C-alpha positions in Angstrom: 0.0 0.0 0.0 1.0 3.5 -0.6 -0.3 6.9 0.5 -1.6 9.7 -1.7 0.6 12.8 -1.2 -2.5 15.0 -1.8 -5.1 13.6 0.6 -2.9 11.2 2.5 -5.3 8.3 2.0 -4.1 4.8 1.3 -4.3 3.7 -2.3 -3.5 0.5 -4.2 0.1 0.0 -5.1 -0.7 -0.1 -8.9 -3.1 2.8 -8.8 -2.4 5.7 -11.3 -5.0 8.0 -9.7 -6.1 8.3 -6.1 -9.4 6.6 -5.6 -10.3 9.2 -3.0 -9.3 12.6 -4.5 -8.2 11.7 -8.1 -4.7 13.0 -7.6 -2.3 11.9 -10.4 0.0 9.6 -8.5 2.5 9.6 -11.5 3.3 13.2 -10.9 4.2 12.6 -7.2 6.3 9.6 -8.1 8.3 11.6 -10.7 8.7 14.7 -8.4 9.7 13.3 -5.1 12.7 11.2 -6.0 14.1 14.1 -8.1 14.0 16.5 -5.1 15.6 14.0 -2.9 18.2 13.3 -5.5 19.0 16.9 -5.9 19.2 17.4 -2.2 21.7 14.6 -1.9 23.7 16.0 -4.7 23.8 19.4 -3.0 24.9 17.9 0.3 27.6 15.8 -1.4 28.8 18.8 -3.4 28.9 21.1 -0.4 30.9 19.0 2.0 34.1 18.6 -0.1 34.0 22.4 -0.8 34.0 23.2 2.9 37.0 20.9 3.5 38.8 22.4 0.6 38.2 26.0 1.8 39.3 25.1 5.3 42.7 23.7 4.1 43.1 26.6 1.7 42.7 29.1 4.6 45.2 27.2 6.8 47.7 27.2 3.9 47.4 31.0 3.4 48.0 31.7 7.1 51.0 29.4 7.1 52.5 31.2 4.2 51.9 34.5 5.8 53.5 33.4 9.1 56.6 32.1 7.3 56.8 35.4 5.3 56.6 37.5 8.5 59.3 35.4 10.2 61.6 35.8 7.1 61.0 39.6 7.1 61.8 39.8 10.8 65.0 37.8 10.4 66.1 39.8 7.4 65.3 43.1 9.2 67.3 42.0 12.2 70.2 41.0 10.1 70.1 44.3 8.1 69.9 46.3 11.3 72.8 44.5 13.0 74.9 45.1 9.9 73.9 48.7 9.4 73.2 49.9 12.9 73.8 47.1 15.4 76.0 47.1 18.4 79.3 46.5 16.6 78.4 49.1 14.0 77.5 51.7 16.6 80.7 51.2 18.5 82.7 51.5 15.3 80.9 54.7 14.4 81.5 56.2 17.9 85.3 55.4 17.9 85.7 56.5 14.3 84.5 60.0 15.4 87.7 60.2 17.5 90.0 59.1 14.6 88.2 61.4 12.2 88.4 64.3 14.7 84.6 64.8 14.7 84.3 66.1 18.2 80.7 67.4 18.0 79.4 64.0 16.7 81.4 62.2 19.3 80.0 64.4 22.1 76.4 63.4 21.1 77.2 59.7 21.8 78.2 60.3 25.4 76.6 60.4 28.9 78.5 61.4 32.0 78.7 59.9 35.5 78.6 63.5 36.7 75.7 65.7 35.7 77.8 68.8 36.3 79.9 68.1 33.2 78.6 69.7 30.1 79.7 67.5 27.2 80.2 69.2 23.8 82.8 69.4 21.1 85.1 71.5 23.2 84.8 69.4 26.3 86.1 66.2 24.6 89.2 67.9 23.0 91.6 66.6 25.7 90.7 63.0 24.8 91.3 63.8 21.1 94.7 65.2 22.0 95.5 62.1 24.0 94.4 59.9 21.2 96.8 61.7 18.8 99.6 61.0 21.2 98.6 57.4 21.6 97.5 56.1 18.2 96.6 52.6 19.5 94.2 53.9 22.1 91.2 54.2 19.8 91.8 50.7 18.3 92.0 49.2 21.8 89.0 51.1 22.9 87.0 49.8 20.0 88.1 46.2 20.7 87.4 46.4 24.4 83.9 47.9 24.0 82.9 45.2 21.5 84.3 42.4 23.6 83.6 43.5 27.2 81.4 46.6 26.9 84.1 48.6 28.8 87.5 49.9 28.1 90.5 48.3 29.9 91.2 51.5 31.7 87.5 51.6 33.0 87.0 55.1 31.6 84.3 54.3 29.1 81.4 51.9 29.5 78.8 50.9 26.8 75.3 51.8 27.9 71.8 51.3 26.4 70.0 54.7 26.3 66.9 53.7 24.3 65.5 51.6 21.5 64.9 52.0 17.8 61.5 50.8 16.6 60.9 49.7 20.3 63.2 46.7 19.7 66.8 47.6 18.6 69.0 49.1 21.4 70.7 52.5 21.0 74.1 52.7 22.6 76.1 55.5 24.1 79.3 55.7 26.2 79.2 56.5 29.8 82.3 58.4 30.7 84.2 58.4 34.0 85.0 62.0 34.9 88.3 63.2 36.3 88.9 65.2 39.5 92.6 65.9 39.8 93.9 67.4 43.0 96.1 70.5 42.3 98.6 71.8 44.8 100.7 75.0 44.6 103.0 77.0 46.8 102.1 80.3 45.1 99.4 82.6 46.5 97.0 84.6 44.3 97.9 82.6 41.2 95.3 81.4 38.7 95.4 77.6 38.3 94.8 76.8 34.6 93.8 73.5 32.8 94.4 73.6 29.0 94.2 77.5 29.1 90.9 77.4 31.0 91.0 79.1 34.4 89.9 76.9 37.3 90.5 78.8 40.5 92.7 81.4 42.1 95.0 80.2 44.9 94.3 81.8 48.3 97.6 81.1 50.0 101.1 79.6 49.4 100.0 76.1 50.5 96.9 75.8 48.5 95.1 72.6 47.4 92.2 72.5 45.0 90.2 69.5 43.7 89.3 70.2 40.1 86.6 68.7 38.0 84.6 67.2 36.7 87.0 67.1 33.8 86.6 65.0 30.6 89.3 62.3 30.4 92.4 63.2 28.3 95.6 65.0 28.1 95.9 68.2 30.2 98.5 70.9 30.8 98.1 72.5 34.2 99.9 75.7 34.9 100.0 78.8 37.0 99.0 82.2 35.5 98.8 85.8 36.8 101.9 85.5 38.9 105.6 86.0 38.4 106.1 82.5 39.6 105.5 79.8 37.0 104.9 76.1 37.0 103.6 73.7 34.4 102.7 70.0 34.4 101.4 67.9 31.6 99.4 64.9 32.7 97.2 62.2 31.1 94.0 61.7 32.9 92.5 58.6 31.2 92.4 55.7 33.6 90.3 55.0 36.7 93.3 55.2 38.9 93.9 58.7 37.6 90.5 60.1 38.7 92.0 61.8 41.8 95.6 62.2 40.5 97.7 64.7 42.5 99.4 67.3 40.4 102.0 69.6 42.0 102.3 73.1 40.6 105.3 74.0 42.7 107.4 77.0 41.8 111.1 76.6 42.8 113.0 79.5 44.4 116.2 80.7 42.8 119.4 81.4 44.8 118.8 85.2 44.4 115.5 84.8 46.2 113.2 85.1 43.2 110.8 82.4 42.1 111.8 80.8 38.8 109.9 78.9 36.2 109.5 75.2 37.0 108.5 74.3 33.4 108.2 70.5 33.6 106.4 69.8 30.4 109.3 67.5 29.3 110.0 66.0 32.7 107.4 66.1 35.4 106.9 64.6 38.8 103.3 64.2 40.1 101.8 62.5 43.1 99.5 59.6 42.8 96.3 59.2 44.8 98.3 57.7 47.8 100.6 60.7 48.0 103.7 58.8 46.9 105.9 60.2 44.1 105.7 58.5 40.7 107.3 59.6 37.5 104.7 61.0 35.1 104.3 58.9 32.0 102.7 61.6 29.9 105.8 63.1 28.3 109.1 61.9 27.0 112.2 63.5 25.5 112.8 62.1 22.0 116.4 63.3 22.2 117.1 61.2 25.3 119.4 58.4 24.1 120.5 57.1 27.4 120.4 53.5 28.2 119.3 53.8 31.8 116.8 51.2 32.9 113.9 52.2 35.1 112.9 50.1 38.1 110.0 47.7 37.8 106.7 49.6 37.1 103.1 48.8 36.7 101.4 49.3 33.3 100.1 52.7 34.4 103.6 54.0 35.2 105.1 53.2 31.7 106.1 55.9 29.2 104.0 56.6 26.2 106.2 54.4 23.9 106.3 51.5 26.4 102.5 51.8 26.9 102.0 51.6 23.1 104.1 48.5 22.9 102.2 46.8 25.7 98.8 47.8 24.1 99.8 46.2 20.9 100.8 43.0 22.7 97.4 43.0 24.3 95.5 43.7 21.1 97.4 40.9 19.3 96.7 38.4 22.2 100.3 38.1 23.2 99.3 38.9 26.7 95.9 38.4 28.5 96.1 41.3 31.0 98.5 44.1 31.4 98.2 43.8 35.2 99.6 40.3 35.1 103.1 41.7 34.7 105.5 44.3 36.0 107.8 46.1 33.6 111.2 47.7 33.2 111.9 49.9 30.2 115.0 51.4 28.7 116.1 53.2 25.5 118.9 51.2 23.8 118.9 53.8 21.0 117.0 56.9 20.0 113.3 56.3 19.2 113.6 52.6 20.3 112.1 51.6 23.7 112.9 48.2 25.2 110.3 46.7 27.6 110.9 43.7 29.8 108.0 41.8 31.2 108.1 40.0 34.5 105.4 37.8 36.1 103.6 39.9 38.7 103.3 37.0 41.1 106.7 35.3 40.9 108.8 38.1 39.5 110.3 35.8 36.9 111.3 37.3 33.6 108.8 36.5 30.9 109.9 38.2 27.7 111.6 41.2 26.2 110.3 43.5 23.4 111.5 46.6 21.5 109.3 49.2 20.0 110.4 51.5 17.2 108.2 54.6 17.5 109.4 56.1 14.2 108.4 53.1 12.1 105.8 51.7 14.5 107.5 48.3 14.7 107.3 45.9 17.6 109.8 43.1 18.0 110.3 40.3 20.4 113.7 39.0 21.6 114.3 35.3 20.6 116.8 33.8 23.0 117.6 30.9 20.7 118.8 33.2 17.9 119.9 36.1 20.0 117.9 38.4 17.7 114.8 40.5 17.9 112.0 39.3 15.6 109.0 41.4 14.4 105.8 40.7 16.2 102.6 40.3 14.0 100.2 42.9 15.5 97.7 42.9 12.6 94.3 42.6 14.2 92.7 41.5 11.0 
């Protein structure tokens, strides 16, 4: 039995028309299967489409994610090469070599807010760097390796971020506060031709600063008595260096000039006397050997030799040794290294400051052999 779709009465299975309402059963038989068939086709067609769309969406997002990662990696690599830590350090130190004092000053912060840093303030360091050509190279290497110079004068510091991600670096400088002493009253104490203070009596002591690290000539002005001292204030142990501006009295009773720009004696922070290592007499061809000194007590030429040994990894730390130096011939400085703990002799070097050549003594051949100091 089957049911009429029009009146819902039961009719015979072979009936063409409904016995109750006369509905054409052939029409119902032809229509109903077609609709069901179409519905099934739509369902079957729609399901694979959804799966395909879903996988397509995931693929697009995956490609975008990979693209973003690649862009970030490339951007980071480009930044590091063009403006990263090493590049910023190189740029800052190059300002010294290229004598760009104003640009260099913009890359500095001070440990003392009372020091105004500008192109004029940093000139003493530029003067020192010209006298010590290897200082800038060592400064660059130390900052890249340790973030601080070996003399503890400059420290790398993050002062901000570019694009909220990449650090911006500057150098924090340790300021100098030398202690000046004079025996002349009412004299103006000068530092690189800048007046500091006027002495009030003939046993006057004045703590200067803050001064930017570098090479200074301190002298008396405004008095018949004269005294002058040239000193390098570049290391942490020179922050409170004592400088004596003492005018010597002549036999006739008049004060005479104690012009010690070529040979000076200054006091260190402990009050003991040490030979100042800031000046040297190029005409001195004596072969006298100084007593054992620390790195900070060496002459300019000897310091240069030790700096080159450090830069070339011949020595690990300057403070591991004590030194004696002598001048076997004009413009040649001989430096002997001794183990700081045992006192045993370690090695002997000679530095030719005219040709900038460093040589090591070979005991087996009895000759000095050139040291390879090429950092590249």
